[in-house]
N, C-alpha and C positions, 0 to 999 in steps of 0.2 A: 552925154559923153564929156569928159573933162578936157580942158585946154591941153593938158599933157598928152592925152590920148590922140588929140588932133595932130600933134607934132610927131608922133611915134610911127614906126613902121610895123607895129604889132609884135614887139619883142617878146611879150609875155605869151603870145599865141604860137610861138615857134619851138616850144619844148614843154616837157612836163617832168617833174621830179617826184618820185615816190619814195617814202621812207622804206628802208630795208632793215632787217634785224642786224644788230651790231655783231660783227664777226667775232668769234671767240677762239676758234682753233684753225688749224691748217686747212681743213676741209672747207670751212666757211670762207676763208680767204681765197681758196681755189675756185669756189663757186663764183665769187666776185670777179676773179680773173677771167672766168668764162664769159660773164656779162660783157667784160671789156674787150673781148675778141670780136664783138659785133660793132658794125658801123654806127656812128652817130650816138654812141652811148658813152657816158662817163659816170664816175662815182665820186661823190664828195662827202666830206664830214663837216657839219656845221653845228656848233654848240654841243659837240659830243654825239650827235645823231648822224647816222649814215643814210645816204640817199642815192638812188639810181636816177640818173638824169638822161632823158631820151630827147634828142633833138629831132623833132618831127612836127612840122607845121600843121596847125589845125586846118582841117579841110574847109572850114567856113571863113577863113581869113582871105579876103580879096587881095590879090597882088596888085590890083589897079589902084585902089584907094586905101588899102590896109584897114578896111572896116569889116566888121563881122556880118556875114551874110545870113546869119541865123540869130540875130540880136534878140528878137522877141521871144525866141524859144531856147536861148542859151542855157546851159546847165547852171545849177546853183553855184558851183565853184567860180564860174565866170561872173555871176551876179554879185558875189561877195568880194570879188577882187578889189583891192584898194590901191590907189596910185602912190600912197605913202610908202616909200622904199621900193618902188617898182624898178624894173630894169632901166627905165629911162631916167627917172629922177633920183633913184637911190645911189648909195655909194657902192664901191666894189665889195663883193661879198666877203672876201678875205677868208676863204675856207681854211679850216685847220689842215685838211688833206684834200687833194683833188687828183684823181687818177684819170688820165685820158685814154690809156690803152693797157693791154695786158702786160706789156713789158715793164711799165711803171709799177704795176702790182707785183710782178715777179721780183723786182728790186726791193720793194718794201717787204715782201715775204722773206727774202734772203736776210735782210736786216733783222726782222722780227724772229725768225726761226733758225737762222744760221745759214751760212753760205752753201752748205751741202744739201739743203732741202730738196733741190731739184735733181740731184744725182740719181735718186731712185726712179725717176721718171725717164731718164735717158735710156735708149735701147742699148742693151749690152752687145758688145762686139763679139762675134763668133771667132773662136780660135781657128786658125787655118790648120788643116790637117796636112801632114807631110805625106807625099805619095810614097807608097811602099816600093821598094826595088823589085824588079821582076825576078821571079824565082826561076 
């Protein structure tokens, strides 16, 4: 374990980010908007690549001493992890785009596809019928 890791509270073990396909059309962006409706989820773009970020602590991270309780059997991705540029020692990521919720994605979609893009989703109001006079 490195000196950096001994000072850390397991920042790298509190989330995971997975690449997703670069959205190309309205439906793709709407799918991402759906991801962002969920708690502890964000989407970011780094070096042109899109990622789904899920804030969810690893079950093996001890809250007492912030050590891995599965260290000897940890997955390869953990074994390959390098502290160069990690969450503790690295700089701010400086994402090109970072969406924290569905409302931010809606605003982005309005800019990208036009402000009327969501009008088709709004429920149409029913016209009120006039009561006929009694005959």
